[in-house]
MIMAR-646566 format. One record per atom (N, C-alpha, C): residue in one letter; x, y, z. Coordinates in Angstrom, 3 decimals. Atoms other than C-alpha are relative to their C-alpha. Layout:
% residues N
R aa     east    north       up
R  A        X        Y        Z
...
//
This chain:
% residues 87
R aa     east    north       up
R  M    1.018    0.687    0.157
R  M  113.544  103.924  103.320
R  M    0.153   -1.435   -0.365
R  Y   -0.054    1.250    0.952
R  Y  114.812  101.400  101.252
R  Y    1.224   -0.799    0.865
R  D   -0.880    0.899   -1.038
R  D  117.426   99.654  104.102
R  D   -0.559   -1.111   -0.149
R  A    0.319    1.084   -0.259
R  A  117.362   96.231  104.125
R  A   -0.386   -0.298    1.245
R  D    0.156    0.262   -1.166
R  D  117.348   96.389  107.632
R  D   -1.454    0.491    1.057
R  E    1.295   -0.640   -0.170
R  E  113.391   96.760  109.043
R  E    0.248    1.166    1.033
R  S    0.025   -0.977   -1.132
R  S  114.337   98.715  112.120
R  S    0.360    1.434   -0.764
R  V   -0.276   -1.192    0.516
R  V  116.089  101.296  110.021
R  V   -1.022    0.776   -0.800
R  R    1.151   -0.203    0.821
R  R  113.252  101.400  107.680
R  R   -1.150    0.868    0.946
R  D    1.208   -0.650   -0.812
R  D  110.725  101.947  110.787
R  D    0.663    1.363    0.426
R  R   -0.567   -1.499   -0.599
R  R  113.137  104.636  112.159
R  R   -0.247    0.995   -1.158
R  A    0.167   -0.803    1.097
R  A  112.999  106.450  108.601
R  A   -1.688    0.496   -0.115
R  I    1.321   -0.092    0.143
R  I  109.070  106.158  108.624
R  I   -0.297    1.121    1.302
R  V    0.462   -0.935   -1.130
R  V  108.760  108.039  112.199
R  V    0.697    1.323   -0.776
R  V   -0.306   -0.951    0.386
R  V  111.188  110.519  110.873
R  V   -0.639    0.882   -1.085
R  V    0.459   -0.587    1.210
R  V  109.380  111.326  107.578
R  V   -1.389    0.266    0.535
R  G    1.091   -0.376   -0.512
R  G  106.263  111.322  109.653
R  G    0.215    1.595    0.608
R  E   -0.254   -0.926   -0.615
R  E  107.593  114.032  111.667
R  E    0.397    1.367   -0.885
R  M    0.259   -0.819    1.250
R  M  108.650  116.089  108.523
R  M   -1.123    0.470   -0.295
R  R    1.497   -0.208    0.356
R  R  105.403  115.758  107.465
R  R   -0.409    1.049    0.653
R  K    0.233   -1.118   -0.867
R  K  104.217  118.177  110.277
R  K    0.369    0.934   -0.392
R  V   -0.499   -1.575   -0.056
R  V  106.295  120.855  109.328
R  V    0.398    0.319   -1.193
R  C   -0.118   -0.245    1.464
R  C  106.328  121.160  105.523
R  C   -1.059    0.592   -0.398
R  D    1.256   -0.519    0.939
R  D  104.446  123.242  103.037
R  D   -0.441   -0.671   -0.496
R  E    0.922    1.114    0.715
R  E  101.703  121.601  101.272
R  E    0.834   -0.666   -1.311
R  D   -0.973    0.283    0.962
R  D  104.454  121.549   98.432
R  D    1.128   -1.005   -0.090
R  E   -0.697    0.718   -0.564
R  E  106.661  119.724  100.224
R  E   -0.590   -1.376    0.379
R  K    0.765    1.024   -0.494
R  K  104.063  117.476  101.519
R  K   -0.122   -0.733   -1.313
R  E    0.335    1.019    1.097
R  E  103.141  116.225   97.890
R  E    1.247   -0.934   -0.278
R  K   -1.312    0.881    0.206
R  K  106.886  115.515   97.361
R  K    0.036   -1.392    0.958
R  I   -0.059    1.215   -0.814
R  I  106.824  113.030  100.472
R  I   -1.076   -1.216   -0.485
R  M    1.084    1.048    0.560
R  M  103.606  111.469   99.042
R  M    0.498   -0.850   -0.867
R  V   -0.717    0.984    0.939
R  V  105.547  110.469   96.149
R  V    0.796   -0.916    0.043
R  L   -0.907    1.153   -0.412
R  L  108.016  108.993   97.946
R  L   -0.800   -1.133    0.408
R  V    0.783    1.042   -0.404
R  V  105.594  107.093   99.669
R  V   -0.521   -1.044   -1.091
R  L    0.212    0.462    1.010
R  L  104.143  106.055   96.378
R  L    0.863   -0.999   -0.473
R  D   -1.197    0.948    0.510
R  D  107.402  104.804   95.179
R  D    0.311   -1.159    0.608
R  L   -0.341    0.941   -0.688
R  L  107.774  102.940   97.854
R  L   -1.127   -1.446    0.081
R  A    1.256    0.450    0.298
R  A  104.236  101.558   97.585
R  A    0.125   -0.924   -1.013
R  H    0.028    0.681    1.452
R  H  104.679  100.176   94.160
R  H    1.292   -0.767   -0.263
R  Y   -1.311    0.787    0.066
R  Y  108.216   98.707   94.856
R  Y   -0.083   -1.572   -0.113
R  E    0.530    1.708    0.359
R  E  107.321   95.223   93.193
R  E    1.024   -0.892    0.465
R  S   -0.693    0.959   -0.027
R  S  110.530   93.609   93.622
R  S    0.301   -0.509    1.845
R  D   -0.390    0.340   -1.487
R  D  110.704   93.345   97.582
R  D   -1.395    0.307    0.904
R  A    1.311   -0.550   -1.274
R  A  107.162   93.175   99.991
R  A    0.219    0.607    1.059
R  K   -0.540   -0.559   -1.000
R  K  109.211   94.376  103.007
R  K   -0.177    1.621   -0.114
R  Y   -0.301   -1.167   -0.096
R  Y  109.472   97.603  101.539
R  Y   -1.762    0.699   -0.473
R  R    1.016   -0.265    0.070
R  R  105.478   97.833  100.444
R  R   -0.470   -0.145    1.550
R  E    0.662   -0.037   -1.459
R  E  104.620   96.818  104.244
R  E    0.670    1.099    0.598
R  S   -0.714   -0.948   -0.833
R  S  106.892   99.720  105.161
R  S   -0.609    1.157   -0.644
R  S    1.005   -0.686    0.654
R  S  104.686  101.849  102.775
R  S   -1.259    0.536    0.642
R  V    0.794    0.165   -0.771
R  V  101.963  100.761  104.639
R  V    0.057    0.853    1.404
R  K   -0.419   -0.761   -1.575
R  K  103.065  101.928  108.227
R  K    0.399    1.677   -0.518
R  L   -0.166   -1.135    0.301
R  L  104.193  105.053  106.520
R  L   -1.171    0.884   -0.165
R  L    1.266   -0.530    0.106
R  L  100.697  105.822  105.398
R  L   -0.833    0.343    1.133
R  N    0.737   -0.216   -1.390
R  N   99.217  105.308  108.589
R  N    0.849    1.249    0.587
R  E   -0.979   -0.918   -0.469
R  E  101.945  107.469  109.888
R  E   -0.548    1.547   -0.493
R  L    0.303   -1.197    0.963
R  L  100.959  110.620  107.461
R  L   -1.429   -0.164    0.184
R  A    1.281   -0.023    0.109
R  A   97.436  109.803  107.713
R  A   -0.626    1.166    0.814
R  P    0.191   -0.791   -0.774
R  P   96.569  112.213  110.440
R  P    0.154    1.309   -0.694
R  D   -0.276   -1.229    0.642
R  D   97.827  115.240  108.533
R  D   -0.144    0.112   -1.221
R  M    0.438    0.086    1.582
R  M   96.650  114.427  105.100
R  M   -1.457    0.527    0.061
R  G    1.415   -0.704    0.073
R  G   92.863  115.754  105.944
R  G   -0.729   -1.327   -0.512
R  Q    1.006    0.944    0.349
R  Q   89.856  113.877  105.445
R  Q    0.070   -0.523   -1.401
R  E    0.060    0.222    1.112
R  E   89.390  113.792  101.796
R  E    1.157   -0.530   -0.658
R  V   -0.866    0.521    0.299
R  V   92.509  112.852  101.047
R  V    0.309   -1.860    0.598
R  C    0.067    1.099   -0.633
R  C   92.529  110.153  103.358
R  C   -1.020   -1.355   -0.429
R  E    1.151    0.430    0.496
R  E   89.109  108.827  102.066
R  E    0.377   -0.443   -1.714
R  F   -0.203    0.135    1.589
R  F   90.188  109.092   98.366
R  F    1.238   -0.548   -0.588
R  F   -1.221    0.444    0.401
R  F   93.697  108.377   98.463
R  F    0.410   -1.140    0.936
R  I   -0.938    1.140   -0.969
R  I   95.274  106.477  101.405
R  I   -0.704   -1.216    0.314
R  V    0.864    0.914   -0.498
R  V   92.395  104.105  102.109
R  V   -0.179   -1.127   -1.062
R  Q   -0.197    1.065    1.610
R  Q   92.471  102.930   98.517
R  Q    1.394   -0.609   -0.140
R  E   -1.275    0.263   -0.187
R  E   96.142  102.797   98.857
R  E    0.421   -1.118    0.650
R  I   -0.122    0.949   -1.039
R  I   96.142  100.657  101.890
R  I   -0.767   -1.409   -0.647
R  C    0.432    0.821    0.354
R  C   93.636   98.489  100.648
R  C    0.522   -1.076   -1.054
R  S   -0.825    0.396    1.303
R  S   95.314   97.721   97.175
R  S    1.341   -0.732    0.737
R  L   -1.325    0.469   -0.724
R  L   98.375   97.055   99.695
R  L   -0.145   -0.940    0.496
R  G    0.455    1.454   -1.046
R  G   96.539   94.489  101.868
R  G   -0.220   -0.923   -0.780
R  L    0.367    0.976    1.029
R  L   95.575   92.577   98.701
R  L    1.262   -0.593   -0.347
R  D   -1.546    0.416    0.378
R  D   99.209   92.607   97.695
R  D    0.785   -0.573    0.626
R  L   -0.793    0.270   -1.240
R  L  100.472   91.654  101.022
R  L   -0.293   -1.309    0.427
R  S    1.070    0.941   -0.528
R  S   97.708   89.183  101.860
R  S    0.419   -1.535   -0.066
R  P   -0.425    0.995   -0.156
R  P   99.657   86.220  100.964
R  P    1.195   -0.345    0.600
R  I   -1.145   -0.131   -0.819
R  I  102.845   86.881  102.463
R  I   -0.521    0.054    1.611
R  V    0.632   -0.175   -1.402
R  V  100.816   87.393  106.108
R  V   -0.409   -1.448    0.061
R  R    0.504    1.290   -0.136
R  R   99.241   84.188  105.636
R  R    1.283   -1.311    0.487
//
């Protein structure tokens, strides 16, 4: 997920999304820790962009409460961080 090549990161997102579907709850929490690390990677906005893609991939398996109180907030925060890049 930390590869410089965006296509490699995009493939990793798909693989992590698939892993999330078959993991137990403890392992799912570990995956979320990895996503948070990626989301807060200050030195490269491309990694934060990848974290938004990954959060979107994981959201359907996270449940409504986690999505409402965690994922939505994280995506909003990342949107504010990344908005100067998009312009």
